[in-house]
PDBQT receptor file of N, H, CA, C and O in Angstrom, charges set to zero:
ATOM      1  N   MET A   1     107.999  -7.909  53.353  1.00  0.00    +0.000 N 
ATOM      2  CA  MET A   1     108.607  -6.671  54.214  1.00  0.00    +0.000 C 
ATOM      3  C   MET A   1     107.645  -4.838  53.592  1.00  0.00    +0.000 C 
ATOM      4  O   MET A   1     106.731  -4.176  54.085  1.00  0.00    +0.000 OA
ATOM      5  N   TYR A   2     108.166  -4.741  52.837  1.00  0.00    +0.000 N 
ATOM      6  H   TYR A   2     108.909  -5.279  52.437  1.00  0.00    +0.000 HD
ATOM      7  CA  TYR A   2     107.449  -3.612  52.474  1.00  0.00    +0.000 C 
ATOM      8  C   TYR A   2     105.511  -3.706  52.313  1.00  0.00    +0.000 C 
ATOM      9  O   TYR A   2     104.824  -2.755  52.683  1.00  0.00    +0.000 OA
ATOM     10  N   GLY A   3     105.230  -4.282  52.045  1.00  0.00    +0.000 N 
ATOM     11  H   GLY A   3     105.788  -5.055  51.744  1.00  0.00    +0.000 HD
ATOM     12  CA  GLY A   3     103.645  -4.918  52.110  1.00  0.00    +0.000 C 
ATOM     13  C   GLY A   3     102.960  -4.186  53.834  1.00  0.00    +0.000 C 
ATOM     14  O   GLY A   3     102.100  -3.343  54.089  1.00  0.00    +0.000 OA
ATOM     15  N   TRP A   4     104.010  -5.165  54.817  1.00  0.00    +0.000 N 
ATOM     16  H   TRP A   4     104.708  -5.850  54.610  1.00  0.00    +0.000 HD
ATOM     17  CA  TRP A   4     104.092  -4.911  56.307  1.00  0.00    +0.000 C 
ATOM     18  C   TRP A   4     103.863  -4.192  56.832  1.00  0.00    +0.000 C 
ATOM     19  O   TRP A   4     102.936  -4.090  57.635  1.00  0.00    +0.000 OA
ATOM     20  N   MET A   5     105.023  -3.110  56.398  1.00  0.00    +0.000 N 
ATOM     21  H   MET A   5     105.776  -3.193  55.746  1.00  0.00    +0.000 HD
ATOM     22  CA  MET A   5     104.960  -1.534  56.504  1.00  0.00    +0.000 C 
ATOM     23  C   MET A   5     103.536  -1.003  55.867  1.00  0.00    +0.000 C 
ATOM     24  O   MET A   5     102.583  -0.526  56.483  1.00  0.00    +0.000 OA
ATOM     25  N   VAL A   6     103.659  -1.205  54.598  1.00  0.00    +0.000 N 
ATOM     26  H   VAL A   6     104.433  -1.592  54.098  1.00  0.00    +0.000 HD
ATOM     27  CA  VAL A   6     102.198  -0.205  54.104  1.00  0.00    +0.000 C 
ATOM     28  C   VAL A   6     101.239  -0.737  55.164  1.00  0.00    +0.000 C 
ATOM     29  O   VAL A   6     100.574   0.161  55.682  1.00  0.00    +0.000 OA
ATOM     30  N   ILE A   7     101.014  -1.878  55.588  1.00  0.00    +0.000 N 
ATOM     31  H   ILE A   7     101.554  -2.607  55.168  1.00  0.00    +0.000 HD
ATOM     32  CA  ILE A   7      99.765  -2.374  56.784  1.00  0.00    +0.000 C 
ATOM     33  C   ILE A   7      99.667  -0.968  58.014  1.00  0.00    +0.000 C 
ATOM     34  O   ILE A   7      98.776  -0.194  58.364  1.00  0.00    +0.000 OA
ATOM     35  N   SER A   8     101.294  -1.212  58.428  1.00  0.00    +0.000 N 
ATOM     36  H   SER A   8     102.017  -1.841  58.143  1.00  0.00    +0.000 HD
ATOM     37  CA  SER A   8     101.125  -0.892  59.617  1.00  0.00    +0.000 C 
ATOM     38  C   SER A   8     101.219   0.642  59.631  1.00  0.00    +0.000 C 
ATOM     39  O   SER A   8     100.604   1.356  60.424  1.00  0.00    +0.000 OA
ATOM     40  N   ILE A   9     102.004   1.049  58.725  1.00  0.00    +0.000 N 
ATOM     41  H   ILE A   9     102.503   0.469  58.081  1.00  0.00    +0.000 HD
ATOM     42  CA  ILE A   9     101.167   2.650  58.414  1.00  0.00    +0.000 C 
ATOM     43  C   ILE A   9     100.206   3.424  58.273  1.00  0.00    +0.000 C 
ATOM     44  O   ILE A   9      99.989   4.420  58.963  1.00  0.00    +0.000 OA
ATOM     45  N   PHE A  10      99.283   2.854  56.986  1.00  0.00    +0.000 N 
ATOM     46  H   PHE A  10      99.459   2.045  56.426  1.00  0.00    +0.000 HD
ATOM     47  CA  PHE A  10      98.078   3.468  56.793  1.00  0.00    +0.000 C 
ATOM     48  C   PHE A  10      96.757   2.335  57.517  1.00  0.00    +0.000 C 
ATOM     49  O   PHE A  10      95.674   2.893  57.697  1.00  0.00    +0.000 OA
ATOM     50  N   VAL A  11      96.826   1.138  57.829  1.00  0.00    +0.000 N 
ATOM     51  H   VAL A  11      97.705   0.685  57.682  1.00  0.00    +0.000 HD
ATOM     52  CA  VAL A  11      96.173   0.285  58.706  1.00  0.00    +0.000 C 
ATOM     53  C   VAL A  11      96.036   0.140  59.877  1.00  0.00    +0.000 C 
ATOM     54  O   VAL A  11      94.940  -0.013  60.415  1.00  0.00    +0.000 OA
ATOM     55  N   LEU A  12      97.445   0.172  60.636  1.00  0.00    +0.000 N 
ATOM     56  H   LEU A  12      98.336   0.296  60.199  1.00  0.00    +0.000 HD
ATOM     57  CA  LEU A  12      97.466  -0.513  61.994  1.00  0.00    +0.000 C 
ATOM     58  C   LEU A  12      97.711   0.382  62.998  1.00  0.00    +0.000 C 
ATOM     59  O   LEU A  12      97.467   0.255  64.198  1.00  0.00    +0.000 OA
ATOM     60  N   PHE A  13      98.490   1.806  62.090  1.00  0.00    +0.000 N 
ATOM     61  H   PHE A  13      98.688   1.908  61.115  1.00  0.00    +0.000 HD
ATOM     62  CA  PHE A  13      98.637   2.815  63.210  1.00  0.00    +0.000 C 
ATOM     63  C   PHE A  13      98.440   3.928  62.640  1.00  0.00    +0.000 C 
ATOM     64  O   PHE A  13      98.026   3.940  61.481  1.00  0.00    +0.000 OA
ATOM     65  N   ASP A  14      98.639   4.852  63.183  1.00  0.00    +0.000 N 
ATOM     66  H   ASP A  14      98.976   4.843  64.125  1.00  0.00    +0.000 HD
ATOM     67  CA  ASP A  14      98.582   6.273  62.594  1.00  0.00    +0.000 C 
ATOM     68  C   ASP A  14      99.703   6.780  61.693  1.00  0.00    +0.000 C 
ATOM     69  O   ASP A  14     100.897   6.636  61.957  1.00  0.00    +0.000 OA
ATOM     70  N   SER A  15      99.203   7.410  60.565  1.00  0.00    +0.000 N 
ATOM     71  H   SER A  15      98.233   7.527  60.350  1.00  0.00    +0.000 HD
ATOM     72  CA  SER A  15     101.073   7.288  59.495  1.00  0.00    +0.000 C 
ATOM     73  C   SER A  15     101.487   9.119  60.623  1.00  0.00    +0.000 C 
ATOM     74  O   SER A  15     102.646   9.383  60.303  1.00  0.00    +0.000 OA
ATOM     75  N   ARG A  16     101.127   9.924  61.355  1.00  0.00    +0.000 N 
ATOM     76  H   ARG A  16     100.186   9.709  61.615  1.00  0.00    +0.000 HD
ATOM     77  CA  ARG A  16     101.596  10.431  61.974  1.00  0.00    +0.000 C 
ATOM     78  C   ARG A  16     102.803  10.087  62.800  1.00  0.00    +0.000 C 
ATOM     79  O   ARG A  16     103.753  10.867  62.873  1.00  0.00    +0.000 OA
ATOM     80  N   THR A  17     102.771   8.347  63.738  1.00  0.00    +0.000 N 
ATOM     81  H   THR A  17     102.000   7.714  63.678  1.00  0.00    +0.000 HD
ATOM     82  CA  THR A  17     103.526   7.567  64.964  1.00  0.00    +0.000 C 
ATOM     83  C   THR A  17     104.680   7.177  63.922  1.00  0.00    +0.000 C 
ATOM     84  O   THR A  17     105.857   7.490  64.101  1.00  0.00    +0.000 OA
ATOM     85  N   MET A  18     104.368   6.696  63.180  1.00  0.00    +0.000 N 
ATOM     86  H   MET A  18     103.412   6.441  63.034  1.00  0.00    +0.000 HD
ATOM     87  CA  MET A  18     105.154   5.960  62.044  1.00  0.00    +0.000 C 
ATOM     88  C   MET A  18     105.990   6.901  61.172  1.00  0.00    +0.000 C 
ATOM     89  O   MET A  18     105.937   6.984  59.945  1.00  0.00    +0.000 OA
ATOM     90  N   LYS A  19     106.655   7.492  61.884  1.00  0.00    +0.000 N 
ATOM     91  H   LYS A  19     106.698   7.424  62.881  1.00  0.00    +0.000 HD
ATOM     92  CA  LYS A  19     108.071   8.477  61.622  1.00  0.00    +0.000 C 
ATOM     93  C   LYS A  19     109.422   7.419  62.174  1.00  0.00    +0.000 C 
ATOM     94  O   LYS A  19     109.460   6.877  63.278  1.00  0.00    +0.000 OA
ATOM     95  N   PRO A  20     110.462   7.307  61.110  1.00  0.00    +0.000 N 
ATOM     96  CA  PRO A  20     111.248   6.398  61.626  1.00  0.00    +0.000 C 
ATOM     97  C   PRO A  20     112.165   7.375  62.612  1.00  0.00    +0.000 C 
ATOM     98  O   PRO A  20     113.389   7.256  62.563  1.00  0.00    +0.000 OA
ATOM     99  N   ASP A  21     111.267   8.790  63.921  1.00  0.00    +0.000 N 
ATOM    100  H   ASP A  21     110.272   8.886  63.960  1.00  0.00    +0.000 HD
ATOM    101  CA  ASP A  21     111.729   8.898  64.590  1.00  0.00    +0.000 C 
ATOM    102  C   ASP A  21     111.114   8.891  66.003  1.00  0.00    +0.000 C 
ATOM    103  O   ASP A  21     111.046   9.720  66.911  1.00  0.00    +0.000 OA
ATOM    104  N   HIS A  22     110.531   7.138  65.759  1.00  0.00    +0.000 N 
ATOM    105  H   HIS A  22     110.586   6.465  65.022  1.00  0.00    +0.000 HD
ATOM    106  CA  HIS A  22     109.410   6.990  66.779  1.00  0.00    +0.000 C 
ATOM    107  C   HIS A  22     109.472   5.751  66.603  1.00  0.00    +0.000 C 
ATOM    108  O   HIS A  22     109.631   5.283  65.475  1.00  0.00    +0.000 OA
ATOM    109  N   TRP A  23     109.340   4.881  67.860  1.00  0.00    +0.000 N 
ATOM    110  H   TRP A  23     109.210   5.261  68.775  1.00  0.00    +0.000 HD
ATOM    111  CA  TRP A  23     109.367   3.045  68.324  1.00  0.00    +0.000 C 
ATOM    112  C   TRP A  23     108.563   3.215  67.885  1.00  0.00    +0.000 C 
ATOM    113  O   TRP A  23     108.817   4.290  67.341  1.00  0.00    +0.000 OA
ATOM    114  N   THR A  24     107.587   2.969  67.626  1.00  0.00    +0.000 N 
ATOM    115  H   THR A  24     107.381   2.096  68.068  1.00  0.00    +0.000 HD
ATOM    116  CA  THR A  24     106.685   1.788  66.718  1.00  0.00    +0.000 C 
ATOM    117  C   THR A  24     106.899   1.743  64.901  1.00  0.00    +0.000 C 
ATOM    118  O   THR A  24     106.404   0.928  64.123  1.00  0.00    +0.000 OA
ATOM    119  N   PHE A  25     107.813   2.925  64.588  1.00  0.00    +0.000 N 
ATOM    120  H   PHE A  25     108.215   3.587  65.220  1.00  0.00    +0.000 HD
ATOM    121  CA  PHE A  25     108.056   2.961  63.183  1.00  0.00    +0.000 C 
ATOM    122  C   PHE A  25     109.507   1.798  63.500  1.00  0.00    +0.000 C 
ATOM    123  O   PHE A  25     109.636   1.241  62.410  1.00  0.00    +0.000 OA
ATOM    124  N   TRP A  26     110.462   1.289  64.340  1.00  0.00    +0.000 N 
ATOM    125  H   TRP A  26     110.358   1.741  65.226  1.00  0.00    +0.000 HD
ATOM    126  CA  TRP A  26     111.344   0.281  64.221  1.00  0.00    +0.000 C 
ATOM    127  C   TRP A  26     111.257  -1.043  64.801  1.00  0.00    +0.000 C 
ATOM    128  O   TRP A  26     111.872  -2.107  64.721  1.00  0.00    +0.000 OA
ATOM    129  N   LEU A  27     110.038  -0.466  65.551  1.00  0.00    +0.000 N 
ATOM    130  H   LEU A  27     109.538   0.398  65.616  1.00  0.00    +0.000 HD
ATOM    131  CA  LEU A  27     109.238  -2.128  66.167  1.00  0.00    +0.000 C 
ATOM    132  C   LEU A  27     108.290  -2.746  65.314  1.00  0.00    +0.000 C 
ATOM    133  O   LEU A  27     107.949  -3.910  65.527  1.00  0.00    +0.000 OA
ATOM    134  N   MET A  28     107.717  -1.934  64.143  1.00  0.00    +0.000 N 
ATOM    135  H   MET A  28     107.994  -0.989  63.970  1.00  0.00    +0.000 HD
ATOM    136  CA  MET A  28     107.008  -2.918  63.216  1.00  0.00    +0.000 C 
ATOM    137  C   MET A  28     108.128  -3.663  62.293  1.00  0.00    +0.000 C 
ATOM    138  O   MET A  28     108.229  -4.836  61.934  1.00  0.00    +0.000 OA
ATOM    139  N   MET A  29     109.150  -2.188  61.988  1.00  0.00    +0.000 N 
ATOM    140  H   MET A  29     109.068  -1.235  62.279  1.00  0.00    +0.000 HD
ATOM    141  CA  MET A  29     110.098  -2.554  60.682  1.00  0.00    +0.000 C 
ATOM    142  C   MET A  29     111.336  -3.697  61.533  1.00  0.00    +0.000 C 
ATOM    143  O   MET A  29     112.495  -3.472  61.183  1.00  0.00    +0.000 OA
ATOM    144  N   GLN A  30     111.204  -4.566  62.320  1.00  0.00    +0.000 N 
ATOM    145  H   GLN A  30     110.263  -4.749  62.605  1.00  0.00    +0.000 HD
ATOM    146  CA  GLN A  30     111.871  -5.686  63.189  1.00  0.00    +0.000 C 
ATOM    147  C   GLN A  30     110.610  -6.972  62.868  1.00  0.00    +0.000 C 
ATOM    148  O   GLN A  30     110.700  -8.173  62.614  1.00  0.00    +0.000 OA
ATOM    149  N   VAL A  31     109.497  -6.064  63.021  1.00  0.00    +0.000 N 
ATOM    150  H   VAL A  31     109.424  -5.088  63.227  1.00  0.00    +0.000 HD
ATOM    151  CA  VAL A  31     108.513  -7.380  62.473  1.00  0.00    +0.000 C 
ATOM    152  C   VAL A  31     108.737  -7.605  60.845  1.00  0.00    +0.000 C 
ATOM    153  O   VAL A  31     109.122  -8.656  60.333  1.00  0.00    +0.000 OA
ATOM    154  N   ALA A  32     108.447  -6.515  60.227  1.00  0.00    +0.000 N 
ATOM    155  H   ALA A  32     108.134  -5.661  60.643  1.00  0.00    +0.000 HD
ATOM    156  CA  ALA A  32     108.460  -6.866  58.818  1.00  0.00    +0.000 C 
ATOM    157  C   ALA A  32     109.567  -7.962  58.136  1.00  0.00    +0.000 C 
ATOM    158  O   ALA A  32     109.428  -8.776  57.223  1.00  0.00    +0.000 OA
ATOM    159  N   MET A  33     111.054  -7.516  59.234  1.00  0.00    +0.000 N 
ATOM    160  H   MET A  33     111.167  -6.855  59.976  1.00  0.00    +0.000 HD
ATOM    161  CA  MET A  33     112.306  -8.073  58.679  1.00  0.00    +0.000 C 
ATOM    162  C   MET A  33     111.816 -10.067  59.199  1.00  0.00    +0.000 C 
ATOM    163  O   MET A  33     111.810 -11.227  58.787  1.00  0.00    +0.000 OA
ATOM    164  N   LEU A  34     111.555  -9.358  60.129  1.00  0.00    +0.000 N 
ATOM    165  H   LEU A  34     111.560  -8.416  60.464  1.00  0.00    +0.000 HD
ATOM    166  CA  LEU A  34     111.097 -10.895  60.205  1.00  0.00    +0.000 C 
ATOM    167  C   LEU A  34     109.969 -11.295  59.646  1.00  0.00    +0.000 C 
ATOM    168  O   LEU A  34     110.048 -12.494  59.382  1.00  0.00    +0.000 OA
ATOM    169  N   ALA A  35     108.939 -10.825  59.341  1.00  0.00    +0.000 N 
ATOM    170  H   ALA A  35     108.874  -9.850  59.555  1.00  0.00    +0.000 HD
ATOM    171  CA  ALA A  35     108.397 -11.457  58.175  1.00  0.00    +0.000 C 
ATOM    172  C   ALA A  35     109.145 -12.240  56.895  1.00  0.00    +0.000 C 
ATOM    173  O   ALA A  35     109.184 -13.448  56.659  1.00  0.00    +0.000 OA
ATOM    174  N   GLY A  36     109.680 -11.200  56.210  1.00  0.00    +0.000 N 
ATOM    175  H   GLY A  36     109.648 -10.219  56.401  1.00  0.00    +0.000 HD
ATOM    176  CA  GLY A  36     110.481 -11.377  54.936  1.00  0.00    +0.000 C 
ATOM    177  C   GLY A  36     111.841 -12.804  55.000  1.00  0.00    +0.000 C 
ATOM    178  O   GLY A  36     112.105 -13.574  54.077  1.00  0.00    +0.000 OA
ATOM    179  N   PHE A  37     112.556 -12.765  56.532  1.00  0.00    +0.000 N 
ATOM    180  H   PHE A  37     112.342 -12.139  57.282  1.00  0.00    +0.000 HD
ATOM    181  CA  PHE A  37     113.206 -13.792  56.505  1.00  0.00    +0.000 C 
ATOM    182  C   PHE A  37     111.947 -15.119  56.425  1.00  0.00    +0.000 C 
ATOM    183  O   PHE A  37     111.684 -15.757  55.405  1.00  0.00    +0.000 OA
ATOM    184  N   ILE A  38     111.451 -15.258  57.463  1.00  0.00    +0.000 N 
ATOM    185  H   ILE A  38     111.665 -14.739  58.292  1.00  0.00    +0.000 HD
ATOM    186  CA  ILE A  38     110.422 -16.626  56.762  1.00  0.00    +0.000 C 
ATOM    187  C   ILE A  38     109.633 -17.068  55.682  1.00  0.00    +0.000 C 
ATOM    188  O   ILE A  38     109.384 -18.229  55.355  1.00  0.00    +0.000 OA
ATOM    189  N   THR A  39     109.056 -15.394  54.867  1.00  0.00    +0.000 N 
ATOM    190  H   THR A  39     109.258 -14.451  55.133  1.00  0.00    +0.000 HD
ATOM    191  CA  THR A  39     108.546 -16.188  53.530  1.00  0.00    +0.000 C 
ATOM    192  C   THR A  39     109.774 -16.479  52.631  1.00  0.00    +0.000 C 
ATOM    193  O   THR A  39     109.727 -17.411  51.829  1.00  0.00    +0.000 OA
ATOM    194  N   ALA A  40     111.309 -15.384  52.798  1.00  0.00    +0.000 N 
ATOM    195  H   ALA A  40     111.347 -14.626  53.450  1.00  0.00    +0.000 HD
ATOM    196  CA  ALA A  40     112.007 -15.771  52.119  1.00  0.00    +0.000 C 
ATOM    197  C   ALA A  40     112.812 -17.034  52.494  1.00  0.00    +0.000 C 
ATOM    198  O   ALA A  40     113.559 -17.398  51.585  1.00  0.00    +0.000 OA
ATOM    199  N   TYR A  41     112.841 -17.778  53.592  1.00  0.00    +0.000 N 
ATOM    200  H   TYR A  41     112.234 -17.483  54.330  1.00  0.00    +0.000 HD
ATOM    201  CA  TYR A  41     113.779 -19.198  54.276  1.00  0.00    +0.000 C 
ATOM    202  C   TYR A  41     112.593 -19.989  53.117  1.00  0.00    +0.000 C 
ATOM    203  O   TYR A  41     112.411 -19.487  52.007  1.00  0.00    +0.000 OA
ATOM    204  N   PRO A  42     112.176 -20.707  53.366  1.00  0.00    +0.000 N 
ATOM    205  CA  PRO A  42     111.233 -21.542  52.036  1.00  0.00    +0.000 C 
ATOM    206  C   PRO A  42     111.930 -21.988  50.918  1.00  0.00    +0.000 C 
ATOM    207  O   PRO A  42     112.468 -23.022  50.523  1.00  0.00    +0.000 OA
ATOM    208  N   ALA A  43     111.728 -20.818  50.539  1.00  0.00    +0.000 N 
ATOM    209  H   ALA A  43     111.291 -19.978  50.860  1.00  0.00    +0.000 HD
ATOM    210  CA  ALA A  43     112.512 -20.558  49.012  1.00  0.00    +0.000 C 
ATOM    211  C   ALA A  43     113.818 -20.953  48.664  1.00  0.00    +0.000 C 
ATOM    212  O   ALA A  43     114.315 -21.817  47.942  1.00  0.00    +0.000 OA
ATOM    213  N   ASN A  44     114.266 -19.946  49.487  1.00  0.00    +0.000 N 
ATOM    214  H   ASN A  44     113.862 -19.243  50.073  1.00  0.00    +0.000 HD
ATOM    215  CA  ASN A  44     116.031 -20.805  49.157  1.00  0.00    +0.000 C 
ATOM    216  C   ASN A  44     116.667 -21.540  49.556  1.00  0.00    +0.000 C 
ATOM    217  O   ASN A  44     117.898 -21.511  49.542  1.00  0.00    +0.000 OA
ATOM    218  N   TRP A  45     115.456 -22.994  50.345  1.00  0.00    +0.000 N 
ATOM    219  H   TRP A  45     114.457 -23.018  50.357  1.00  0.00    +0.000 HD
ATOM    220  CA  TRP A  45     115.714 -23.406  51.062  1.00  0.00    +0.000 C 
ATOM    221  C   TRP A  45     115.410 -24.811  49.374  1.00  0.00    +0.000 C 
ATOM    222  O   TRP A  45     115.970 -25.903  49.275  1.00  0.00    +0.000 OA
ATOM    223  N   VAL A  46     114.600 -24.325  48.562  1.00  0.00    +0.000 N 
ATOM    224  H   VAL A  46     114.146 -23.438  48.642  1.00  0.00    +0.000 HD
ATOM    225  CA  VAL A  46     114.325 -24.812  47.564  1.00  0.00    +0.000 C 
ATOM    226  C   VAL A  46     115.137 -25.059  46.534  1.00  0.00    +0.000 C 
ATOM    227  O   VAL A  46     115.512 -26.111  46.017  1.00  0.00    +0.000 OA
ATOM    228  N   LEU A  47     115.468 -23.334  46.195  1.00  0.00    +0.000 N 
ATOM    229  H   LEU A  47     115.163 -22.480  46.615  1.00  0.00    +0.000 HD
ATOM    230  CA  LEU A  47     116.787 -23.665  45.117  1.00  0.00    +0.000 C 
ATOM    231  C   LEU A  47     118.107 -24.044  45.267  1.00  0.00    +0.000 C 
ATOM    232  O   LEU A  47     118.874 -24.107  44.307  1.00  0.00    +0.000 OA
ATOM    233  N   ILE A  48     118.539 -24.391  46.803  1.00  0.00    +0.000 N 
ATOM    234  H   ILE A  48     117.915 -24.339  47.583  1.00  0.00    +0.000 HD
ATOM    235  CA  ILE A  48     119.607 -24.746  46.704  1.00  0.00    +0.000 C 
ATOM    236  C   ILE A  48     119.956 -26.146  46.579  1.00  0.00    +0.000 C 
ATOM    237  O   ILE A  48     120.926 -26.748  46.118  1.00  0.00    +0.000 OA
ATOM    238  N   ASP A  49     118.385 -26.625  47.374  1.00  0.00    +0.000 N 
ATOM    239  H   ASP A  49     117.597 -26.136  47.748  1.00  0.00    +0.000 HD
ATOM    240  CA  ASP A  49     118.338 -27.884  47.146  1.00  0.00    +0.000 C 
ATOM    241  C   ASP A  49     117.906 -28.907  45.892  1.00  0.00    +0.000 C 
ATOM    242  O   ASP A  49     117.524 -30.076  45.938  1.00  0.00    +0.000 OA
ATOM    243  N   LYS A  50     118.133 -27.949  44.677  1.00  0.00    +0.000 N 
ATOM    244  H   LYS A  50     118.444 -26.999  44.640  1.00  0.00    +0.000 HD
ATOM    245  CA  LYS A  50     117.836 -27.819  43.601  1.00  0.00    +0.000 C 
ATOM    246  C   LYS A  50     118.444 -27.908  43.096  1.00  0.00    +0.000 C 
ATOM    247  O   LYS A  50     118.201 -28.393  41.991  1.00  0.00    +0.000 OA
ATOM    248  N   GLY A  51     120.019 -27.459  43.496  1.00  0.00    +0.000 N 
ATOM    249  H   GLY A  51     120.216 -27.066  44.394  1.00  0.00    +0.000 HD
ATOM    250  CA  GLY A  51     121.288 -26.729  42.844  1.00  0.00    +0.000 C 
ATOM    251  C   GLY A  51     121.166 -25.334  41.771  1.00  0.00    +0.000 C 
ATOM    252  O   GLY A  51     122.008 -24.997  40.940  1.00  0.00    +0.000 OA
ATOM    253  N   ILE A  52     120.097 -24.782  42.016  1.00  0.00    +0.000 N 
ATOM    254  H   ILE A  52     119.412 -25.056  42.691  1.00  0.00    +0.000 HD
ATOM    255  CA  ILE A  52     120.424 -23.762  41.198  1.00  0.00    +0.000 C 
ATOM    256  C   ILE A  52     121.108 -22.572  42.069  1.00  0.00    +0.000 C 
ATOM    257  O   ILE A  52     121.685 -21.651  41.492  1.00  0.00    +0.000 OA
ATOM    258  N   LYS A  53     121.015 -22.636  43.526  1.00  0.00    +0.000 N 
ATOM    259  H   LYS A  53     120.546 -23.384  43.995  1.00  0.00    +0.000 HD
ATOM    260  CA  LYS A  53     121.465 -21.429  44.315  1.00  0.00    +0.000 C 
ATOM    261  C   LYS A  53     122.788 -22.122  44.692  1.00  0.00    +0.000 C 
ATOM    262  O   LYS A  53     122.922 -23.242  44.198  1.00  0.00    +0.000 OA
ATOM    263  N   GLU A  54     123.716 -21.710  45.413  1.00  0.00    +0.000 N 
ATOM    264  H   GLU A  54     123.607 -20.800  45.815  1.00  0.00    +0.000 HD
ATOM    265  CA  GLU A  54     124.730 -22.095  46.274  1.00  0.00    +0.000 C 
ATOM    266  C   GLU A  54     124.689 -22.178  47.763  1.00  0.00    +0.000 C 
ATOM    267  O   GLU A  54     124.185 -21.188  48.292  1.00  0.00    +0.000 OA
ATOM    268  N   HIS A  55     124.972 -22.831  48.319  1.00  0.00    +0.000 N 
ATOM    269  H   HIS A  55     125.381 -23.636  47.889  1.00  0.00    +0.000 HD
ATOM    270  CA  HIS A  55     125.037 -22.835  50.039  1.00  0.00    +0.000 C 
ATOM    271  C   HIS A  55     125.977 -21.356  50.338  1.00  0.00    +0.000 C 
ATOM    272  O   HIS A  55     126.964 -21.317  49.603  1.00  0.00    +0.000 OA
ATOM    273  N   MET A  56     125.884 -20.487  51.011  1.00  0.00    +0.000 N 
ATOM    274  H   MET A  56     125.083 -20.519  51.608  1.00  0.00    +0.000 HD
ATOM    275  CA  MET A  56     126.919 -19.456  51.530  1.00  0.00    +0.000 C 
ATOM    276  C   MET A  56     127.424 -20.038  52.607  1.00  0.00    +0.000 C 
ATOM    277  O   MET A  56     128.293 -19.468  53.267  1.00  0.00    +0.000 OA
TER     278      MET A  56
């Protein structure tokens, strides 16, 4: 999530438009949350499968 926001703020968009009062900030935050979910899901699946982590 942090990595995507760094890319969004410094590479994709102008840092002036990436403030919390602008819609692009919140759109990119949603993309970052989706990316975080996609990358965390397989790791959690493996941990649950091996018995390291319990079901919620």
